[in-house]
C-alpha positions in Angstrom: 0.4 -42.1 100.4 -1.3 -45.0 98.6 -2.1 -48.4 100.0 -2.5 -51.2 97.4 -4.0 -54.5 98.3 -3.8 -57.9 96.7 -6.6 -58.9 94.3 -8.4 -61.3 96.7 -9.0 -58.7 99.4 -12.1 -59.6 101.3 -14.6 -57.4 103.2 -13.3 -58.4 106.5 -9.7 -57.4 105.6 -11.0 -54.1 104.1 -12.9 -53.2 107.4 -9.8 -54.1 109.5 -7.7 -51.7 107.4 -10.3 -48.9 107.5 -10.8 -49.3 111.3 -7.1 -49.0 111.9 -6.9 -45.8 109.8 -9.9 -44.2 111.5 -8.8 -45.2 115.0 -5.4 -43.6 114.2 -7.1 -40.4 113.2 -6.6 -40.6 109.4 -9.1 -39.8 106.7 -8.9 -41.9 103.5 -10.4 -42.3 100.0 -10.7 -45.7 98.4 -11.5 -47.1 95.0 -10.9 -50.3 93.1 -8.6 -51.0 90.1 -8.6 -54.4 88.4 -9.8 -56.1 91.6 -7.3 -54.4 93.9 -8.4 -52.0 96.6 -6.5 -48.8 96.3 -6.6 -46.5 99.4 -5.3 -42.9 99.5 -4.4 -41.6 102.9 -3.3 -38.0 102.3 -1.5 -37.4 105.6 -0.1 -40.8 106.4 3.5 -40.1 107.6 3.8 -42.2 110.8 6.4 -44.9 110.4 4.9 -47.1 113.1 1.4 -47.0 111.5 2.9 -47.9 108.1 4.5 -51.0 109.8 1.2 -52.0 111.2 -0.6 -51.6 107.9 2.1 -53.6 106.1 1.7 -56.5 108.5 -2.1 -56.7 107.8 -3.1 -59.6 105.7 -3.8 -58.7 102.0 -1.6 -55.6 101.8 0.6 -55.7 98.7 2.4 -52.4 99.0 2.4 -48.9 100.4 3.7 -46.2 98.0 4.7 -42.7 98.8 3.4 -40.3 96.0 5.1 -37.0 95.5 2.6 -35.7 93.0 -0.7 -34.2 94.3 -2.7 -36.6 92.1 -2.6 -40.0 93.6 -5.2 -42.3 92.0 -4.4 -40.9 88.5 -0.8 -41.9 88.8 0.9 -45.2 87.9 1.6 -45.7 91.6 -2.1 -46.5 92.0 -2.3 -48.7 88.9 0.7 -49.8 87.0 -1.1 -50.9 83.8 -3.0 -48.7 81.4 -6.7 -48.4 82.1 -9.1 -49.7 79.4 -12.7 -48.5 79.4 -15.3 -50.5 77.4 -19.0 -50.0 76.9 -21.2 -51.4 74.1 -18.8 -51.7 71.2 -16.8 -48.6 72.3 -13.4 -49.5 73.8 -10.5 -47.1 74.5 -7.1 -47.4 76.1 -4.0 -49.6 76.0 -3.9 -50.0 72.2 -7.7 -49.8 71.7 -8.4 -46.7 69.6 -11.9 -45.5 70.4 -13.7 -43.2 67.9 -16.6 -41.0 68.9 -18.3 -39.1 66.1 -21.5 -37.1 65.8 -23.1 -33.6 65.8 -22.4 -30.9 68.2 -26.0 -30.9 69.3 -29.1 -33.1 68.8 -31.3 -31.1 66.5 -34.0 -33.7 65.6 -34.5 -37.4 65.6 -34.0 -37.8 61.8 -30.8 -35.7 61.8 -29.3 -37.6 64.8 -30.1 -41.1 63.5 -29.0 -40.3 60.0 -25.6 -39.1 61.3 -25.3 -42.0 63.7 -25.8 -44.5 60.8 -23.2 -42.8 58.8 -20.5 -42.4 61.5 -21.1 -46.1 62.4 -20.5 -47.0 58.8 -17.3 -44.9 58.8 -15.9 -46.8 61.8 -17.0 -44.9 64.9 -18.1 -47.0 67.9 -19.7 -44.2 69.9 -22.0 -41.3 69.1 -21.5 -37.8 70.5 -24.4 -35.3 70.5 -25.3 -32.5 73.0 -28.7 -32.6 74.7 -27.7 -30.0 77.2 -25.6 -27.3 75.6 -23.3 -24.8 77.4 -23.4 -21.7 75.2 -21.6 -18.4 75.6 -24.7 -16.5 74.6 -27.9 -17.0 76.6 -29.8 -16.4 73.3 -28.1 -19.3 71.4 -29.7 -22.8 71.1 -29.4 -24.5 74.5 -30.2 -28.0 73.4 -33.3 -30.2 73.5 -32.5 -31.4 77.0 -34.3 -34.6 78.0 -36.0 -34.8 74.6 -32.5 -34.8 73.1 -31.5 -37.7 75.5 -34.4 -39.7 74.3 -33.4 -39.2 70.7 -29.8 -40.3 71.5 -31.2 -43.5 73.1 -33.2 -44.2 69.9 -30.0 -43.7 67.9 -28.2 -46.2 70.1 -31.1 -48.7 69.6 -30.8 -48.2 65.8 -27.0 -48.4 65.5 -25.6 -50.0 68.6 -23.3 -47.0 69.1 -22.4 -46.1 72.7 -23.8 -42.6 73.6 -21.5 -39.8 74.9 -23.2 -36.6 76.0 -22.7 -33.8 78.4 -24.1 -33.1 81.9 -23.7 -29.4 82.9 -24.8 -29.6 86.6 -25.1 -31.9 89.5 -28.8 -32.2 89.0 -28.4 -33.3 85.4 -25.8 -36.1 86.0 -28.2 -38.8 87.1 -30.7 -37.9 84.3 -28.0 -38.0 81.6 -26.6 -41.3 83.0 -30.1 -42.9 82.6 -29.8 -42.4 78.8 -26.1 -42.2 78.0 -23.3 -44.7 78.2 -20.6 -42.1 78.9 -21.2 -38.8 80.7 -19.2 -35.9 79.4 -17.9 -33.1 81.6 -17.2 -30.1 79.3 -14.3 -27.7 79.3 -16.2 -25.0 81.2 -16.9 -27.4 84.0 -13.5 -29.0 84.2 -13.0 -27.3 87.6 -16.5 -27.5 88.8 -15.6 -29.6 91.8 -19.1 -30.2 93.1 -20.0 -31.6 89.6 -16.8 -33.7 89.6 -17.7 -35.1 93.1 -21.2 -36.0 91.8 -19.5 -37.8 88.8 -17.4 -39.6 91.3 -20.6 -41.1 92.9 -21.7 -42.5 89.6 -20.7 -45.9 88.2 -20.7 -45.0 84.6 -17.7 -43.8 82.5 -16.9 -40.1 82.6 -15.3 -38.3 79.7 -13.5 -35.3 81.2 -12.4 -32.5 78.9 -9.4 -30.4 79.8 -10.3 -26.9 80.9 -9.2 -24.5 78.2 -7.0 -22.7 80.8 -6.0 -25.7 82.8 -2.4 -26.9 83.3 -1.8 -30.6 83.0 -1.6 -30.9 86.8 -4.9 -29.1 87.2 -6.4 -31.4 84.6 -5.3 -34.5 86.4 -6.5 -33.1 89.8 -9.9 -32.7 88.2 -9.8 -36.4 87.3 -8.6 -37.1 90.8 -11.9 -35.8 92.2 -13.8 -38.3 90.2 -11.5 -41.2 91.1 -11.5 -40.2 94.7 -15.3 -40.5 94.7 -15.0 -44.2 93.8 -15.6 -44.0 90.0 -12.5 -45.5 88.4 -13.9 -45.1 84.8 -12.4 -41.8 83.6 -11.5 -40.9 80.0 -9.4 -37.8 79.6 -10.0 -35.5 76.6 -7.5 -33.0 75.3 -9.5 -30.4 73.3 -7.0 -27.5 73.0 -6.2 -24.6 75.3 -6.6 -20.8 75.1 -3.5 -18.9 74.1 -2.7 -15.6 72.5 -3.4 -17.1 69.1 -6.7 -16.1 67.4 -6.4 -17.6 64.0 -7.6 -21.0 65.3 -10.3 -21.4 67.9 -7.9 -23.0 70.4 -4.3 -24.2 70.3 -3.8 -27.9 70.2 -0.8 -28.8 72.4 0.2 -32.1 70.7 3.0 -32.5 73.3 0.5 -32.8 76.1 -0.5 -36.3 74.8 2.9 -38.1 75.3 3.4 -36.1 78.5 0.0 -37.2 80.0 0.7 -40.8 78.9 3.8 -40.8 81.2 1.8 -39.3 84.1 -1.4 -41.3 84.2 -2.8 -44.7 83.4 -6.1 -43.2 82.3 -7.1 -43.3 78.5 -6.7 -40.1 76.6 -8.7 -39.0 73.6 -8.4 -35.9 71.5 -11.1 -33.5 70.3 -9.6 -31.9 67.1 -12.8 -30.2 66.2 -12.8 -27.7 69.1 -9.0 -27.2 68.9 -9.2 -26.3 65.2 -12.5 -24.5 65.1 -12.5 -25.0 61.3 -13.3 -28.2 59.5 -10.5 -28.0 57.0 -7.9 -28.2 59.8 -9.6 -31.1 61.8 -8.1 -34.0 59.9 -4.5 -32.7 60.3 -4.9 -32.4 64.0 -6.5 -35.8 64.2 -3.5 -37.3 62.4 -1.2 -35.5 64.8 -3.1 -36.9 67.7 -2.9 -40.5 66.4 0.8 -40.0 65.7 1.7 -38.9 69.2 -0.2 -41.8 70.9 -3.7 -40.6 71.6 -6.1 -43.4 72.5 -9.0 -42.1 70.4 -10.8 -39.2 68.9 -14.0 -37.1 69.6 -15.0 -35.5 66.3 -17.9 -33.4 65.3 -19.8 -34.6 62.2 -22.9 -33.1 60.6 -24.6 -34.1 57.4 -25.2 -30.4 56.5 -22.7 -28.3 58.4 -23.9 -25.0 56.8 -27.3 -25.4 58.5 -26.1 -26.8 61.8 -27.5 -25.1 64.9 -24.2 -25.3 66.6 -20.5 -25.4 65.6 -21.2 -26.1 61.9 -17.9 -24.3 61.0 -15.8 -27.1 62.6 -18.0 -30.1 61.7 -16.9 -32.6 59.1 -19.3 -34.2 56.6 -19.8 -37.9 57.0 -17.7 -38.4 53.8 -14.9 -36.3 55.2 -15.1 -38.1 58.5 -14.8 -41.5 56.8 -11.8 -40.5 54.7 -10.1 -39.1 57.8 -10.6 -42.2 59.8 -9.1 -44.5 57.1 -5.9 -42.4 57.3 -6.0 -42.3 61.1 -6.2 -46.0 61.4 -3.1 -46.4 59.2 -1.2 -44.0 61.5 -2.4 -45.9 64.6 -1.3 -49.2 63.2 2.1 -47.8 62.3 2.6 -46.3 65.7 1.5 -49.5 67.5 3.5 -51.7 65.2 6.2 -53.8 67.0 9.7 -53.4 65.7 
């Protein structure tokens, strides 16, 4: 059950509502969307209490939600969410582009790539400082030193920084340097980490777990929203199937489906879905055509020597060429008849 207030809902009205819920024995989670207080009461099923709440000043509506995800749904917020930081903007027609290397290797490498992706049209820089690797012997990232390099790249280019936190202890540190904290596919159902992200007041880019259903994906986002952080960007990055020719399978149909289920912006990572650079542009075009709100693309100035995921990384020139075509597709899709 969701309680939605009017925009001018003052502190006194809020405390009156919360007091009524507590005294009636109900737990609740609250957040704020576009100036409206949105309160989730999971077990609210008493008609008399609903009547009391409806009669309180400042209550706009009470909505019964059948889906397990409450705050993600259009019942909580009827308009598309737009997230904006630095020059990066995504959602409701704003097509956000995040480009950069899989991992921060050095200051020169990172800043050189940042300059080139900015020139190509990206408004945010991706780059891993903390790297989740399948092998414990693989390069694990430069950690805080990598975060400092990313901050220098932002100062040099104005690009917003998107980088991953892998544990609860890393979230606050990453948030000190980054503009958007990424939760990777391996941590999509790390609920303690998601709760920690819910405590933050910075945008969170949540990747779909490679074995998550759409409902499980949205429930992971719900953890963050329920914690009070209403700035969540979803990222479809492909799922694991029986197919082995490509790294993951990109379910293009999930994009329009999610767009009907949630108000949250949705970007696509074609690099991880493809696993091979030559297939990345085609998947990016498909993502733009089916209504994605943006892209997260791996770009490296020398993919052959990359410390991580060079096989799926575009060169800056390839990235620029891809973006030109993507923007034409986005403009065509958004064109009013």
